[in-house]
C-alpha positions in Angstrom: 92.8 97.1 109.5 90.8 94.0 109.8 88.5 92.2 107.4 85.4 93.7 109.5 86.1 97.1 108.4 86.4 96.4 104.8 82.6 94.9 104.2 81.3 97.8 106.2 83.0 100.4 104.0 81.2 99.0 101.0 77.8 98.6 102.6 78.0 102.4 103.6 78.8 103.4 100.0 75.8 101.0 99.1 73.5 102.7 101.3 74.7 106.2 100.6 73.5 105.4 96.8 70.0 104.4 97.9 69.7 107.7 99.8 70.8 109.7 96.9 68.1 108.1 94.6 65.5 108.8 96.9 66.6 112.3 97.8 66.7 113.1 94.2 63.2 112.1 93.6 62.1 113.9 96.2 64.2 117.1 94.9 62.3 116.5 91.3 58.7 116.5 92.9 59.5 119.4 95.3 61.1 121.6 92.7 58.4 121.0 90.1 55.5 121.5 92.7 57.1 124.6 93.7 57.6 126.1 90.2 54.0 125.2 89.3 52.8 126.7 92.7 54.4 130.1 92.0 53.0 130.3 88.4 49.3 129.3 89.7 47.0 132.3 90.1 45.8 133.3 93.7 46.4 130.8 96.6 46.6 127.1 95.9 43.8 124.9 97.3 43.8 121.2 98.0 42.2 120.6 94.6 45.1 122.8 93.0 47.5 121.0 95.0 46.2 117.6 93.9 46.3 118.6 90.3 49.8 119.9 90.6 51.0 116.8 91.9 49.2 114.5 89.2 51.1 116.8 86.5 54.3 116.4 88.2 53.9 112.7 88.5 52.9 112.2 85.0 55.7 114.3 83.9 58.2 112.1 85.3 56.8 109.1 84.0 56.8 110.3 80.5 60.5 111.5 80.8 62.2 109.3 83.2 65.5 110.5 81.4 65.4 113.5 84.0 65.8 111.2 87.3 69.5 110.5 86.4 69.9 114.1 85.7 68.4 115.2 88.9 70.6 112.4 90.8 73.5 113.7 89.0 72.8 117.5 89.9 71.7 116.5 93.4 75.2 114.5 94.1 77.4 117.4 92.6 75.4 120.1 95.1 75.6 117.8 98.0 79.4 117.0 97.2 80.4 120.5 96.9 79.3 121.0 100.6 80.7 118.0 101.6 84.1 118.9 100.3 84.1 122.4 101.6 82.9 121.2 105.0 86.3 118.6 105.2 88.3 120.3 102.9 91.3 121.1 105.7 91.1 117.3 106.9 91.1 116.0 103.1 93.7 118.5 102.0 96.3 118.5 104.8 98.6 115.5 104.5 100.0 113.2 107.1 103.6 114.5 107.7 105.5 114.1 104.2 102.9 112.2 102.7 102.9 114.9 99.5 104.8 115.9 96.3 104.8 118.7 94.1 104.4 122.6 95.1 104.4 123.4 98.9 102.5 126.7 98.0 100.2 125.1 95.9 96.9 127.0 94.1 95.5 123.7 93.8 95.6 120.5 95.8 95.3 117.0 94.0 94.3 114.5 96.7 94.4 110.5 96.0 92.9 107.9 98.1 94.8 104.7 97.2 95.6 101.4 98.3 99.1 99.8 97.5 97.4 96.5 96.3 95.3 98.4 93.7 96.5 97.9 90.4 94.4 100.8 89.1 96.3 103.2 91.6 99.7 101.9 90.3 98.5 102.3 86.7 97.8 106.4 87.7 101.5 106.7 89.1 102.8 107.6 85.9 99.7 110.2 85.3 100.4 112.0 88.6 104.0 112.2 88.0 103.1 113.8 84.7 100.8 116.1 86.5 103.0 117.4 89.2 106.1 117.6 86.5 104.1 119.6 83.9 102.4 122.1 86.5 104.8 124.0 89.1 101.6 125.1 91.2 100.2 121.7 92.1 100.4 119.5 95.1 99.7 115.8 95.3 98.2 114.8 98.7 98.2 111.0 99.2 95.9 109.5 101.6 96.2 105.7 102.5 92.8 103.9 102.0 93.7 100.0 102.6 90.6 98.2 102.0 91.6 95.5 99.6 93.8 93.3 101.6 95.6 92.8 105.1 98.9 93.6 103.3 97.4 96.6 102.2 97.3 97.9 105.8 100.8 96.7 106.7 101.8 98.8 103.6 99.7 101.8 104.5 101.4 101.8 108.2 105.3 101.6 106.8 104.2 104.8 104.4 103.0 106.6 107.3 106.4 105.8 108.7 108.3 106.9 105.8 106.3 110.0 105.6 107.2 110.9 109.3 110.7 110.3 108.1 110.5 112.8 104.9 111.0 109.8 102.7 107.4 108.9 101.8 107.9 108.9 97.7 110.9 107.0 97.8 109.0 104.2 99.5 105.8 104.9 97.6 107.5 104.4 94.0 109.5 101.4 95.3 106.8 99.5 96.5 104.7 100.2 93.4 107.8 99.0 91.7 108.0 95.7 93.4 104.5 94.5 91.9 102.8 92.6 94.5 102.2 93.8 97.9 103.5 91.2 100.5 105.6 91.5 103.7 108.9 91.0 101.8 108.0 93.8 99.2 107.0 96.0 101.9 110.4 95.5 103.7 112.3 95.6 100.6 110.8 99.2 99.8 111.1 100.4 103.2 115.0 99.4 103.1 115.3 101.2 99.8 113.9 104.3 101.7 116.2 104.1 104.5 114.2 102.2 106.9 115.4 99.1 108.8 113.7 96.1 108.8 113.1 96.3 112.4 111.4 99.7 112.1 109.3 98.6 109.3 108.2 95.4 111.2 107.5 97.6 114.4 105.2 99.9 112.3 103.1 97.1 110.9 102.6 95.7 114.3 101.7 99.0 115.7 98.3 100.5 116.3 99.9 104.0 116.1 98.6 104.5 112.6 95.2 103.3 113.1 93.5 106.5 113.7 94.9 108.1 110.6 93.8 105.0 108.4 90.3 105.1 110.0 90.2 108.7 109.5 90.8 108.2 105.8 88.0 105.7 105.4 85.3 108.0 107.3 86.5 110.8 104.6 86.2 108.3 101.6 82.7 107.4 102.8 81.5 110.9 103.3 83.1 111.4 99.5 81.1 108.4 98.4 84.3 106.9 97.2 83.4 103.8 95.1 86.9 102.2 95.7 90.5 103.0 94.8 91.8 105.3 93.6 89.4 108.1 94.4 90.8 111.7 93.5 89.4 115.1 95.3 90.4 118.2 92.9 88.7 121.4 93.9 84.9 120.6 94.1 85.2 117.4 92.2 85.5 113.7 93.3 86.8 111.6 90.3 86.6 107.7 90.8 88.9 105.0 89.0 92.1 105.8 87.2 90.7 108.6 85.0 94.0 109.2 83.0 96.1 112.3 82.8 93.8 114.3 80.6 90.7 114.2 83.3 93.0 115.0 86.0 94.4 118.1 84.2 91.0 119.2 83.1 89.9 119.0 86.7 93.0 121.1 88.0 92.2 123.6 85.3 88.6 124.0 86.5 89.4 124.0 90.1 91.9 127.1 89.3 89.2 128.7 87.2 86.9 129.0 90.5 
């Protein structure tokens, strides 16, 4: 992971937000125009079309509060389609990078960065969630966008996932505080991974494809940073807390 990847990630998110705003305005005009045309008697001619467009234009100016509502509705609709189209990739963990129920009825996916304090703060919420619900699976997807050490930590975590020592490493590194080369090696050692193997993983390009795939998925999901959670058809950005995670699981289970 290079510095070049991190700015491009943020730029893509900013561009996507602009597209959403323009798309919502088009949706408002198109939907309102269609509704009025359906209600109009007979065929709608050029004069009627101009009148309809003026009504729509004036209504939007008089009621600008509908624009955020339209953006939210458009975003939710598009997001459901994006998640459905990529669900298998999103919810399939890399090797052993998961915890909870093997045959879960709801999968909670977290995109995270080991250097992210909000991700660390979410750790007990996820532990509580998986401990209280025997039918939930947590899938962890590394999104190392904050620092070079983030990338090193993510590579070693994927090595730990291959050796079925993921959660031991995951919790040990978060428990160590600041992410450094020394804390990464220390967490790896606690997970039964030698210093030599950890250093080899950090230097290897073996895991680059997985990390780049996660970044591409995060961009599609309009992730605003870390942590980002995907639960059912919802994307939750930030350290939303246990109650919000639980509510999203309940909602997903009800569909």
